[in-house]
LOKOL-169314 format. One record per residue: x, y, z of N, C-alpha, C in turn; residue in one letter. Coordinates in steps of 0.001 Angstrom, whole numbers, padded with zeros to 6 digits, always signed. Each point is the difference from the previous one (the first is absolute). Layout:
N
XYZXYZXYZA/...
//
This chain:
429
+129424+118851+172993-000419-001345-000376+001007-000656-000944M/+000476+000779-000980+000975-000521-000947+001290-000381+000720F/+000415+000842+000921+001205-000255+000800-000148-001302+000778F/-001145-000196+000647-000229-001195+000805-000053-001260-000862L/-000620+000098-001172-000084-001152-000898+001393-000455-000412I/+000868+000962-000334+001368-000340-000385+000722-000700+001148L/-000125+000575+001186+000710-000557+001143-000501-001409+000331H/-001300-000184-000064-000576-001318+000299+000335-001022-001081K/+000397+000478-001189+000359-000904-001085+001436-000505+000124S/+000677+000408+001051+001332-000551+000240+001136+000971-000216G/-000307+001241-000380+001055+000986-000167+000503+000460+001366Y/+001299+000310+000055+000546+000587+001222-000515+001427+000142S/+000188+000582+001181-000447+001376+000222+000681+000943-000986I/+001324-000163-000173+000745+000879-000911-000488-000157-001435D/-000173-001259-000418-000455-000247-001368-001417+000519-000210A/-000857-000192+000993-001376+000493-000075-000021+001514-000143T/+000811+000663+000823+000066+001466-000040+000463+000478-001366T/+001014-000681-000548+000549+000410-001293-001017-000187-001112K/-000660-001162-000032-000999-000260-001044-001160+000984+000121V/-000423+000265+001243-001101+000937+000222+000374+001403-000487F/+001230+000426+000303+000472+001316-000447+000030+000060-001528Q/+000511-001066-000616+000059-000032-001465-001394+000047-000610D/-000934-000719+000620-001378-000026-000500-000618+001395+000046F/+000159+000665+001135-000560+001344+000165+000638+000970-000984V/+001340-000101-000133+000705+000877-000940-000517-000189-001414F/-000116-001268-000412-000491-000294-001351-001411+000516-000200N/-000832-000186+001021-001390+000428-000103-000091+001518-000173M/+000792+000734+000777-000062+001458-000035+000590+000589-001277L/+000823-000777-000702+000616+000513-001228-000723-000458-001258T/-001101-000726+000169-000763-000470-001161-001096+001015-000351K/-000059+000437-001275-001064+000926-000413-001400-000545+000280P/-000179-001313-000155-001313-000597+000229-000451+000204+001436L/+000930-000100+000946-000346+000211+001403-000535+001415+000214F/+000679+000974-000587-000436+001394+000176-001346+000231-000672H/-000231-000692-001130-001299+000115-000664-001101-000537+000896L/+000254-001155+000625-000983-000589+000917-000212+000889+001220I/+001110+000590+000478-000084+000843+001193-000832+001249-000246A/-000109+000422-001263-000779+001198-000335-001502-000277+000040I/-000376-001279-000131-001422-000348-000110-000847+000549+001158I/+000419-000170+001272-000817+000567+001087-000215+001508-000139P/+001040+000696-000481-000132+001452-000167-000989+000318-001120Y/+000028-000770-001066-000943+000211-001097-001439-000268+000451L/-000168-001034+000828-001334-000280+000550-000472+001162+000868I/+000930+000546+000781-000331+001164+000828-000458+001174-000871F/+000723+000260-001093-000383+001095-000898-001362-000254-000636L/-000270-001261-000335-001284-000351-000604-001147+000257+000976L/+000168-000454+001227-001040+000218+001017-000204+001491+000247I/+001094+000724+000058-000070+001448+000204-000761+000680-001139K/+000258-000475-001238-000672+000576-001166-001493-000288+000030S/-000376-001229+000400-001430-000353+000052-000705+000794+001094I/+000665+000204+001126-000579+000847+001066-000221+001411-000521I/+000959+000495-000788-000127+001332-000598-001198+000046-000943H/-000187-001099-000792-001154-000065-000907-001305+000035+000779D/-000023-000659+001143-001214-000027+000815-000321+001397+000538Y/+001031+000688+000427-000213+001343+000543-000537+000946-001055K/+000389-000224-001254-000441+000899-001072-001377-000361-000523R/-000251-001310-000240-001256-000403-000642-000713-001141+000705N/+000336-000242+001252-000652-001041+000801+000085-001366-000699K/-001111-000776+000031+000003-001366-000532+000285-000022-001500I/-000539+000983-000698+000219+000079-001441+001499+000141-000310K/+000664+000793+000776+001442+000202-000188+000790-001269+000302G/-000449-000717+001075+000684-001259+000357-000158-001029-001121V/-001222-000128-000515-000260-000973-001061+000802+000315-001255L/+000007+001267-000385+000736+000404-001196+001504-000197+000187K/+000490+000428+001175+001433-000142+000279+000415-001456+000077G/-000847-000845+000621+000323-001427+000136+000046-000690-001359S/-000896+000441-000890-000022-000613-001332+001285+000310-000762F/+000356+001287-000065+001169+000398-000796+001330-000337+000680F/+000009-000033+001336+001273-000208+000711+000228-001441+000448K/-001095-000796+000048+000150-001380+000458-000534-000994-001030I/-001295+000079-000287-000638-001014-000851+000593-000038-001401A/+000118+001174-000639+000506+000036-001373+001453-000475-000100L/+000931+000497+000857+001391-000503-000081+000109-001506+000263P/-000780-000501+000987+000055-001433+000295-000540-000813-001178I/-001066+000469-000609-000568-000694-001164+000995-000048-001146T/+000669+001140-000234+000994+000050-001074+001175-000942+000291L/+000427-000023+001264+001102-000882+000377-000372-001468-000166L/-001197-000350+000465-000446-001390-000111-000180-000416-001449L/-000572+000904-000807-000187-000290-001423+001343-000175-000692T/+000932+000908+000315+001338-000092-000582+000690-001295+000391G/-000179-000397+001258+000623-001236+000459-000615-001215-000695N/-001323+000020-000190-000659-001096-000705+000515-000133-001429L/+000172+001149-000667+000515-000010-001371+001433-000538-000017I/+000811+000455+000973+001393-000450+000079+000078-001504+000248L/-000804-000496+000956+000045-001430+000318-000535-000844-001154Q/-000965+000564-000723-000521-000707-001171+001089-000132-001062S/+000769+001070-000181+001122-000052-000943+001058-000987+000476Y/+000327+000042+001289+001071-000847+000533-000324-001491-000147R/-001263-000339+000113-000392-001416-000050-000609-000400-001339S/+000289+000780-001036-000661-000233-001294+000686-001070-000857S/+001136-000489+000432+000698-001024-000793-000851-001275-000093E/-000020-000571-001183-000690-001262-000216+001049-001094-000157V/+000000-000938+000918+000951-001113-000053-000777-001305+000078L/+000041-000741-001072-000658-001305-000019+001005-001059+000439E/-000201-000508+001177+000906-001024+000522-000828-001095+000659Y/+000257-001222-000396-000710-001138+000578+000880-000656+001047T/-000458+000033+001228+000758-000566+001114+000092-001520-000153W/+001211-000526+000123+000219-001429-000185+000285-000654+001352D/-001030-000513+000628+000154-000629+001317+000752-001322-000080A/+000133-000539-001189+000659-001304-000165+001492+000063+000323A/+000583+001204-000019+001445+000120+000269+000289+000067+001494V/-001030+000100+000809+000198+000159+001436+000407-001316+000651E/+000731+000115+001092+000472-001160+000750-000976-000288+001135N/-000756-001068-000110-000983-000353+001017+000468-001121+000926N/+001278-000333-000109+000577-000962+000930+000302+000690+001332F/+000325-000802+000995+000219+000548+001343+001269+000832+000089A/+000987-000303-000864+001277+000696+000066+000439+000455-001386K/+001072+000792-000029+000543+000454-001277+000523-001197-000791V/+000135+000185-001299+000462-001085-000871+001522-000090-000096N/+000700+000943+000659+001468+000023-000040+000527-000009-001433N/-000554+000912-000787+000449+000124-001384+001465+000404-000078Y/+000504+000680+001033+001391+000462-000050+000987-001177-000044D/-000432-001175+000464+000859-001178-000103+000120-000487-001449Y/-000977+000416-000808-000009-000415-001407+000782+000986-000870I/-000299+001300+000151+000633+000984-000890+000952+000953+000711D/+000180-000180+001328+000956+000805+000761-000339+001489-000029N/-001302+000325+000075-000432+001396-000019-000913+000289+001195K/+000329+001047+000719-000816+000409+001136-001259+000721-000499Q/-001110-000280+000662-001279+000609-000341-000502+000729+001239R/+000376+001274+000127-000255+000716+001248-000762+001292-000177G/-000437+000555+001152-000711+001274+000000+000189+000681+001357I/+000160+001324-000032+000088+000788+001224-001390+000116+000613H/-000090-000326+001286-001298+000036+000671+000006+001040+001121V/-001139+000654+000165-000172+000984+001056-001311-000282+000736F/-000047+000426+001248-001176-000236+000855-000283-001492+000156N/+001014-000816-000222-000234-001449-000037-000259-000572+001383I/+000570+000604+001041-000203-000541+001340-001448+000157+000449S/-000718+000974-000601-001404+000196+000318-000912-000778-000947K/+000576-000471-001099-000783-000716-001010+000722-001286-000371N/+000215-000842+000992+000826-001189-000175-000604-000961-001023I/-001320+000101-000214-000651-000881-000976+000437+000317-001429E/+000619+001178-000210+000488+000346-001325+001065-000965-000489D/+000731-000602+000927+001084-000905-000385-000554-001181-000788I/-001145-000510+000416-000626-001094-000752-000441+000481-001380E/-000501+001221-000077-000415+000536-001291+001199+000134-000944Q/+001140+000393+000542+001201+000095-000819+000449-001384-000467L/-000078-000985+000887+000305-001387-000385-000892-000437-001147K/-001282+000336+000090-000961-000383-001034+000375+000597-001351T/+000631+001179+000031+000401+000664-001246+001458-000277-000371N/+000522-001120+000530+001311-000541-000378+001197+000817+000467N/-000191+000861+000983+001145+000646+000639+000622-000994+000975F/+001319-000085-000027+000718-000932+000871+000913+000717+000988E/+000093+001316-000136+000789+000835+000909-000817+001233+000376W/+000244+000519+001200-000447+001351+000332+001215+000793+000458I/-000057+001303-000176+001068+000896+000450-000536+000881+001117T/+000675-000042+001140-000331+000877+001125+000937+001205-000047L/-000566+001189+000141+000758+001230-000210-000075+000902+001223T/+000874-000208+000993+000044+000926+001136+000642+001317-000424P/-000542+001109+000479+000535+001310-000358+000877+000549+001114F/+001128+000560-000398+000963+000608+000918-000087+001507-000182I/-000390+000699+001024-000167+001449-000120+001341+000726+000097N/+000215+000904-000959+001147+000904+000033-000509+001392-000292Q/+000480+000985+000746-000464+001367-000190+000605+000630-001243G/+001102+000714+000166+000668+000658-001116+000842-000998-000790D/+000048+000214-001312+000782-000908-000851+001502+000106+000290Y/+000432+001107+000624+001425+000195+000252+000347+000019+001485N/-000877-000572+000817+000254-000135+001431-000099-001478+000383K/+000803-000455+000982+000096-001437+000267-001052-000575+000934P/-000983+000798+000374-000995-000482+000958-000951-001005-000659S/-000085-001202+000581-000905-001046-000477-000829-000515+001167L/-001175-000528-000303-000859-000570+001034+000505-001365+000427G/+000776-000048+001080+000606-001253+000461-001046-000936+000581L/+000354-001275+000084-000915-001008+000534+000319-000229+001477I/-000944+000316+000847+000161-000216+001433-000278-001465+000333S/+000288-000396+001223-000273-001388+000415-001480-000329-000106D/-000837+000930+000459-001448-000243-000074-000474+000010-001454S/+000609+000898-000811-000350+000029-001418+000367-001296-000696G/+001159-000543+000336+000452-001280-000559-001003-001101+000325Y/-000430-000059+001241-000939-001045+000420-001345+000146-000695N/-000434+001241-000187-001270+000235-000698+000075-000447-001454N/+001125+000342-000663+000186-000406-001400+000064-001519-000105I/+000761-000619+000903+000147-001453-000005-001351-000688+000172L/-000793+000506+000914-001324-000588+000253-000898+000129-001217K/+000004+001185-000615-000863+000235-001164+000417-000878-001175R/+001297-000061-000272+000477-000790-001129-000124-001501+000256Y/+000082-000393+001244-000155-001417+000325-001393-000487-000372K/-001010+000796+000289-001370-000404-000333-000181-000090-001517S/+000656+000924-000751-000077-000051-001465+000734-001233-000522I/+001166-000274+000563+000790-001168-000414-000768-001297+000236K/-000660-000107+001144-000769-001207+000306-001121-000202-001003E/-000643+001085-000405-001077-000094-000987+000570-000374-001363E/+001135+000588-000367+000624-000324-001282+000411-001468-000054C/+000493-000522+001113+000437-001403+000039-001144-000966-000276D/-001222+000407+000354-001149-000862-000264-000172-000265-001493K/+000388+000994-000803-000209-000097-001447+001302-000215-000760F/+001120-000058+000714+001289-000197-000666+000538+001257-000648G/-000483+001155+000425+000448+001270-000573+001273+000470+000701I/+000980+000439-000796+001269+000489+000525-000052+001518+000187K/+000966+000524+000760-000014+001422+000351+001361+000645-000279I/-000044+001168-000622+001173+000868-000077-000235+001198+000910M/+000988+000324+000830-000045+001181+000857+000832+001085-000665L/-000605+001163-000239+000614+001019-000856-000209+001397+000594K/+000872+000409+000918-000153+001328+000621+000171+001142-001004P/-000776+001061+000212+000106+001225-000796+000245+001178+000938H/+000906+000886-000376+000096+001282+000706-001093+000915-000534I/-000665+000684+000936-001055+000956-000366+000432+001378+000473W/+000294+000892-000969+000393+001357+000364-001236+000790+000412L/+000009+000487+001231-001178+000731+000490+000015+001462-000415T/+001168+000496-000437+000092+001367-000516+000420-000077-001465K/-000898+000414-000871+000302-000016-001427+000495+001382-000408L/+001309+000139-000085+000611+001294-000284+000478+000055-001448E/-000552+000968-000763+000434+000215-001379-000017-001283-000834D/-001011-000809+000210-000134-001222-000781+000939-001117+000402G/+000704+000144+001115+000927-001044+000443-000781-001218+000491K/+000568-001185-000242-000588-001220+000520+001130-000924+000416W/-000330-001251+000378+001019-000838+000635+001217-000253-000894R/-000171+000055-001304+001128-000176-000900+001027+001120+000135S/-000423+001146+000541+000881+001167+000134+000643+000118+001380D/-000246-000953+000878+000557+000095+001354+001522+000115-000077I/+000521+001075+000574+001442+000243-000031+000372+000898+001175E/+000954-000434+000788+000418+000761+001167+001025+001074-000380M/+000087+001030+000833+000877+001142-000288+001382-000142+000620E/+000156-000857+001007+001292-000196+000644+000265-001487+000197T/+001240-000364+000167+000349-001393+000249-000604-000505+001304E/-000056+000897+000981-000598-000379+001283-001474-000355-000181Q/-000695+000794-000813-001417-000295-000268-000156-001301-000787D/+000922-000245-000935-000046-001268-000729+000140-001171+000967W/+000935+000098+000905+000215-001082+000966-001237-000208+000869D/-000607+001130+000399-001204-000093+000841-001153-000608-000782T/-000140+000419-001262-001093-000542-000819+000146-001508-000145W/+001195-000468-000335+000195-001437-000172-000120-000759+001321F/+000418+000620+001080-000178-000635+001312-001480-000213+000285K/-000798+001039-000266-001447-000103+000217-000639-000998-000965N/+000410+000064-001274-000567-000908-000993+000363-001446+000319Y/+001238-000217+000440+000421-001343+000422-000870-000513+001133N/-000275+000856+000982-000812-000431+001146-001356-000504-000462Q/-000599+000723-000942-001339-000354-000479+000037-001263-000858I/+000895-000027-000979+000059-001129-000929+000390-001284+000715I/+000928+000070+000922+000409-001208+000721-001113-000518+000904L/-000800+000904+000532-001172-000435+000774-001005-000710-000894N/-000236+000560-001198-000922-000659-000929+000574-001334-000485Y/+001321-000057-000193+000635-001263-000393-000186-001050+001096A/+000098+000444+001233-000201-000906+001139-001434-000529+000026K/-000955+000885-000259-001409-000416-000068-000203-000994-001142I/+000590+000308-001169-000132-000877-001161+000560-001390+000288A/+001114-000058+000731+000604-001285+000332-000822-000741+001043E/-000465+000718+000999-000769-000644+001063-001297-000599-000531E/-000618+000687-000951-001260-000481-000569+000213-000877-001237L/+001270-000165-000394+000340-000801-001177-000679+000540-001259Q/+000015+001336-000151-000473+000607-001238+000987-000348-001111L/-000509-000260-001172+000827-000598-001042+000942+000970-000709E/-000284+001306+000097+000813+000948-000765+000039+001343+000711Q/+001147+000676-000125+000179+001286+000673+000648+000991-000958F/-000578+001187-000062+000527+001080-000838+000680+001018+000911C/+001281+000266-000221+000781+000814+000938-000222+001500-000170I/-000664+000406-001064-000246+001424-000210-000776+000235-001278G/-000590+001180-000100-000861+000312-001139+000280+001403-000525T/+000483+000082-001237+000165+001264-000728+000826+001028+000776E/+001137-000406+000514+000878+000899+000758+001236+000317-000848L/-000263+000473-001182+000992+000118-001064+001247+000785+000399E/-000176+001194+000538+001157+000842+000319+000860-000627+001094T/-000633-000612+000988+000766-000653+001064+000828-001148-000561T/-000553-000693-001003+000700-001129-000619+001224+000487-000766V/-000167+001100-000755+001116+000541-000776+001100+000566+000906Y/-000444+000728+001035+000954+000720+000848+000714-000900+001005K/-000691-001019+000517+000546-000793+001099-000144-001514-000244K/+000595-000503-001069-000142-001429-000295+000587-000894+001088P/+001086+000427+000615+000629-000837+001031-000880-000141+001235N/-000737+001065+000310-000938-000076+001127-001095-001019-000294Q/-000435-000031-001243-001030-000963-000389+000536-001432+000051W/+001210-000182-000486+000593-001342+000023+000183-000501+001430K/+000383+000925+000892+000151-000384+001413-001345-000392+000596A/-001062+000740-000384-001340-000323+000491-000437-001376-000491L/+000268-000302-001252-000387-001301-000557+000647-001136+000780I/+001267+000154+000330+000689-001040+000771-000622-000171+001385Q/-000404+001098+000611-000659-000086+001310-001346-000708-000119K/-000743+000324-001061-001299-000646-000224+000189-001507-000152V/+001036-000409-000723+000238-001425-000250+000332-000781+001270K/+000519+000689+001007+000271-000693+001264-001280-000258+000784T/-001072+000729-000361-001281-000107+000714-001016-000801-000796I/-000090+000328-001297-001070-000539-000837+000576-000968-001030Y/-000606-001182-000128+000524-001055-000869-000802-000207-001284K/-001024+000819-000205-000807-000153-001207+000584+000761-001181G/-000799+000148-001051+000428+000674-001219-000004+001514+000194K/+000979+000669-000640+000161+001444+000147-000057+000710-001347L/-000580+001196+000023+000028+000864-001173+000003+001454+000463T/+000138+000894-000962-000129+001446+000211-000877+000521-001115Y/-000886+000949+000303-000953+000510-000984+000527+001296-000618A/+000639-000120-001161+000604+001150-000673-000996+000668-000937A/+000116+001301-000110-000884+000749-000878+000257-000369-001465N/-001057+000011-000809+000080-000374-001410+000859+000968-000807W/+000038+001248+000425+000647+001042-000798+001505+000038+000276N/+000704-000961-000543+001457-000076+000022+000596-000655+001241N/-000611+000184+001200+000637-000495+001214+000317-001488-000075E/-000937-000790-000518+000203-001454-000003+001236-000409-000793Y/+000437+000865-000924+001197-000290-000792+001293+000300+000770K/-000109+000819+001048+001190+000529+000661+000220-000515+001420E/-000910-000779+000530+000152-000491+001377+001283-000817+000119V/+000896+000355+000939+001317-000639+000068+000051-001271+000841P/-001137-000420+000539+000052-001176+000884-000938-001123-000436F/-000342-000053-001285-000865-001089-000465+000638-001370+000264W/+001327-000062-000048+000689-001273+000233-000284-000572+001381D/-000369+000881+000943-000214-000423+001383-001426-000519+000243E/-000877+000149-000998-001417-000314+000182-000427-001151-000911L/-001210-000491+000246-000504-001130-000793-000658+000442-001295D/-000649+001168+000026-000727+000477-001175+000286+001471-000242Y/-000034+000387-001265+000019+001409-000382-001440+000490+000051I/-000307+000840+000975-001361+000479+000174-000221+001324-000713G/-001097+000103-000735-000303+001223-000747-001411+000468+000312I/-000107+001275+000339-001298+000673+000092-000372+000376-001429Q/-000792-000841-000647-000063-000022-001468-001060+000928-000599A/+000057+001278+000361-000968+000951-000542+000521+000631-001295Y/+000431-000834-000918+000517+000479-001276-001115+000658-000811F/+000274+001145-000642-001021+000609-000875-000242-000892-001210P/-001263-000142-000374-000367-000928-001074-000646+000678-001201L/-000210+001311+000106-000721+000659-001086+000218+001510+000063S/-000286+000658-001118-000023+001466-000021-001418+000487-000298V/-000935-000931-000036-001382+000323-000351-000934-000207+001185K/-001124+000705-000032-001028-000205+001027-000753-001296-000228D/-000129-000405-001259-000746-001221-000327+000886-000898-000877V/+000929-000723+000622+000920-000838-000773-000644-001322-000405P/+000585-000637-001000-000427-001337-000388+000856-001028+000730T/-000451-001232+000022+000762-001073+000633+001362-000159-000676L/+000045+000111-001317+001255-000158-000731+001005+001081+000394L/-000470+001228+000155+000897+001085+000411+000580-000262+001395E/-000823-000481+000900+000463-000311+001353+001019-001133-000038L/-000263-001008-000790+000926-001136-000121+001343+000445-000569E/-000028+000865-000990+001243+000464-000619+000875+000757+000994N/-000621+000788+000860+000763+000704+001039+000606-000997+000992H/-000772-001018+000369+000523-001009+000919+001186-000740-000618W/-000072-000269-001284+001094-000718-000675+001292+000807+000072I/-000104+001329-000173+001189+000866+000092+000575-000031+001424K/-000873+000103+001003+000474-000054+001384+000613-001368+000304H/-000601-001049-000555+000465-001362+000275+001442-000206-000449A/+000371+000634-001095+001372-000139-000496+001008+000522+001023E/-000307+001142+000613+000908+000575+000996-000014-000809+001298E/-001166-000478+000379-000104-000802+001222+000789-001294-000153I/-000107-000623-001150+000701-001266-000253+001514+000185+000096A/+000502+001138-000459+001436+000275+000080+000473+000066+001448L/-000803+000623+000855+000358+000097+001418-000029-001381+000649V/-001001-000782-000335-000088-001362+000532+001224-000815-000407S/+000404+000140-001257+001151-000741-000517+001303+000488+000638S/+000101+001299+000191+001216+000582+000572+000282-000537+001396K/-001039-000106+000810+000186-000416+001396-000335-001477+000229F/-000470-000665-001060-000371-001421+000112-001040-000203+001104H/-000989+000878+000005-001065-000054+001004-001358+000087-000690K/-001013-000712+000509-001356+000128-000546-000625+001341+000395P/-000943+000437-000809-000702+001267+000226-001308-000253+000731I/-000239+000788+001021-001265-000052+000732-000619+001390-000019L/-001203+000115-000519-000705+001280+000064-000583+000141+001410F/+000723+000717+000847-000445+000195+001379-001246+000872+000071T/-000286+000676-001096-001238+000775-000065-000346+000237-001460E/-001273-000116-000308-000544+000363-001308-001481+000243+000192L/-000473+001133-000481-001421+000286+000151-000447+001100-000946G/-001276+000015-000255-000596+001010-000870-001321+000457+000603Y/-000222+001286-000027-001311+000506+000401-001006-000297-001115K/-001248-000076+000369-001040-000184-001020-000479+001390-000415S/+000873+000658-000757-000244+001382-000387+000583+000220-001393I/-000642+000840-000775+000491+000269-001341+001359+000687+000079Q/+000978-000538-000722+001342+000570+000005+000950-000645+000983G/-000456-001041+000698+000864-000628+001010+001268-000588-000610T/-000042-000381-001266+001169-000615-000633+001111+001008-000262S/-000325+001298-000038+001025+001010-000254+000892+000213+001212K/-000614+000071+001157+000751+000198+001247-000567-000926+001077K/+000316-001284-000084-000579-000958+000956+000361+000300+001448P/+001093+000713+000214+000477+000269+001365-000783+001109+000695W/-000826+000744-000719-000702+001122+000619-000937-000491+001091E/+000097+000639+001157-000781-000391+001168-001434+000481-000123W/-000882-000578+000823-001379+000488+000050+000007+001465+000423N/-000773+000823-000678-000027+001419+000330-001265+000661-000508G/+000080+001321-000145-001163+000771-000458-000443-000467-001384V/+000970-000418-000812-000315-000445-001360-001001-001145+000010K/+000065-000833+001030-000931-001127+000107-001448+000449+000114N/-000202+001234+000448-001359+000485+000257-000720+000439-001271M/+000784+000325-001056-000674+000482-001210+000357-000773-001272Y/+001044-000817+000043+000392-000740-001203-000950-001163-000271S/-000026-000424-001217-000902-001067-000415+000475-001346+000535K/-000889-000727+000631+000313-001347+000476+000155-000916-001205I/+001091-000769+000004+000236-000909-001122+000504-001342+000513S/-000936-000883+000281+000382-001367+000357+000585-000725-001209K/-000334+000489-001179+000535-000596-001223+001499+000241-000114K/+000440+001250+000264+001432+000280-000127+000801-000754+001061E/-000538-000077+001208+000662-000803+001035+000128-001450-000470Q/-001072-000518-000555-000025-001377-000495+001029-000209-001112L/+000066+000943-000937+000931-000120-001117+001449+000058+000466L/+000278+000829+001004+001369+000098+000524+000446-001335+000588C/-000869-000628+000779+000339-001317+000549+000101-001044-001113Y/-000889+000086-000968+000040-000944-001120+001331+000107-000743Q/+000452+001233-000238+001267+000215-000702+001167-000563+000802A/-000042+000168+001313+001053-000556+000856+000054-001524-000136F/-001136-000644+000110-000027-001462-000072+000379-000511-001387F/-000332+000761-001029+000322-000420-001364+001493+000119-000317N/+000731+000760+000824+001408+000260-000313+000936-000454+001128T/-000026+000676+001120+000968-000219+001080-000199-001336+000709I/-001235-000357+000280-000302-001159+000852+000663-001284-000497W/+000093-000164-001283+000503-001271-000544+001518-000058-000135K/+000694+001110+000318+001453+000025-000146+000680-000939+001006E/+001039-000732-000416+000654-000950+000908+000733+000669+001158P/+000410+001260-000174+000699+000717+001071-000961+000621+001015W/-001282-000103-000284-000990+000664+000858-000485-000940+001089F/+000067+000456+001257-000289-000879+001135-001338+000290+000682H/-000700+001039-000431-001319+000212+000589-000343+001454+000257G/-001173+000195+000596-000576+001330+000135-000736+000122+001327I/+000061+001196+000579-000780+000323+001189-000819+001252-000332H/-001242-000227-000367-000867+001053-000536-000371+001011+001077I/-000158+001241-000420-000495+001082+000844-001388+000349-000517W/-001115-000351+000676-000099-000311+001383-001350-000639+000274E/-000214-000375+001277-001273-000540+000484-000319+000723+001308W/-001151+000668+000050-000274+000884+001132-000918-000582+001062Q/-000401-001220-000133-000814-000576+001070-001424-000269-000425G/-000575-001046+000583-001307-000516-000395-001086+001070+000025H/-000657+000148-001143-001158+000881-000073+000319+001474-000155G/+001284+000385-000077+000318+001423-000105-000102+000506-001436T/-000105-000916-000958-000081+000412-001400-001065-000801-000731S/-000925+000706-000644-000972-000678-000857+000461+000024-001456D/+001214+000523-000197+000559+000064-001348-000227+001311-000702G/-000936+000813+000485-000331+001249-000687+000798+001160+000582N/+001304-000074-000152+000880+001061+000488+001234+000041-000880N/+000817+001036+000204+001192+000196-000820+001270-000453+000709A/-000126-000690+001120+001152-000349+000821+000764-001206-000546N/+001155-000288+000624+000833-001125-000401-000657-001350+000300F/-000795-000073+001057-000520-001287+000426-000700-000737-001141T/+000188-001325-000037-000623-000802-001062-001264-000696+000494I/-000347+000174+001243-001190-000647+000552-001249+000458-000753E/-000786-000967-000456-001251+000307-000685+000168+000456-001434G/+001208-000131-000570+000259+000473-001360+000394-001170-000905K/-000233+000146-001314+000362-001076-000923+001474-000412+000090P/+000870+000936+000385+001424-000326+000120+000236-001151+000973S/-000808-000083+001039+000146-001088+000971-000206-001342-000684L/-001024-000105-000812-000294-001257-000689+001053-000321-001056N/+000474+001042-000686+001053-000204-000992+001261-000550+000666L/+000382+000600+001136+001198-000437+000713-000159-001443+000468I/-001177-000329+000531-000267-001376+000428+000168-000971-001174A/-000451+000436-001171+000103-000844-001204+001447-000184-000429K/+000778+001079+000048+001396-000070-000439+000877-000733+001022K/-000379+000072+001272+000757-000709+001027-000220-001513-000070F/-001138-000395-000521-000373-001417-000023+000838-000757-001031K/+000411-001202+000367+000683-000904-000942-000919-001182-000263I/-000385-000176-001248-000924-001088-000362+000718-001352-000010D/
//
């Protein structure tokens, strides 16, 4: 079924086979998979034990065995989970929602024409929840970011999920419907492809992509060019306002700057809109050798803001001020405005220490903190947002209508006070 879904989604047979193989490999090497796979065997042992109890003491044995082997463990687990969830949701946050900051006009207010700052957010599941675009307009978002994922298996192998003719048409059709809906409200779009490594080896991620031979480097860039130029063609055909040529590909940028510069020139022959690259916050944005070729210096702005689990707003602001000094130097050096191609915080205690940490097991037991998420955004707006070199932000993330009631530790701002705060800060009185 998984194989067929991939193929029907526009992947070629070769690409489908490769992604399917990578998926199976990853699944079989995950400890969680083996833990789940043991469950049927444990159920078998449980049934066998209860049958043994019946043979020894009939109904009395079954009742006693069922209590100690089923009822009591389940009760303890449920009780423990209730205590854990009570702790996780125990934060008290007094926040009064201010509906007066919302935009109830038919279209966006085009605040970017006033202060030259983009007000964007990464959206997911949007093609199934097209009504979300109006909700984003209401909360003063004027841009959305579409994030197609490019599958790559090993970090040191050049195989990438290429775009077939049918895949191209499917993507074009899907994005066209989103573009038409955005046009109704005057919302602009940035297209921002991400490579997704399907094999996570020794903590490697897309920033570590590095080929072992020159031939592999050539193949990797040939494949990457095919994908990016296809997306550039889609962006031009649909008149999307902005295109990001890559995201957090740090090692490739350092090792092969000329390949990147050649790609940029090819993109410019196809796409006539604004261009950026999304560089990692941890040093990469200072070292990118082709900022001169682009319109904006793009930063994945997951800068650490605290060393504490419960920071104050002042502490968060002070960290932002230190980062701002270094960012301003880069902007001045290249004479380019800064665009935060990504910035986001989970609603979890400690998110300010390592904002880049992905959703994981920690989300299941850590304390939910909509307050810390709120303070992190507040600190950003109090410091970075007003800088003259700053050109805007594309927040991570929005997961689709109704998927979040706000009571979770995820990045999404739907249903959380941060959404209202952002709407307030985006508004120009």
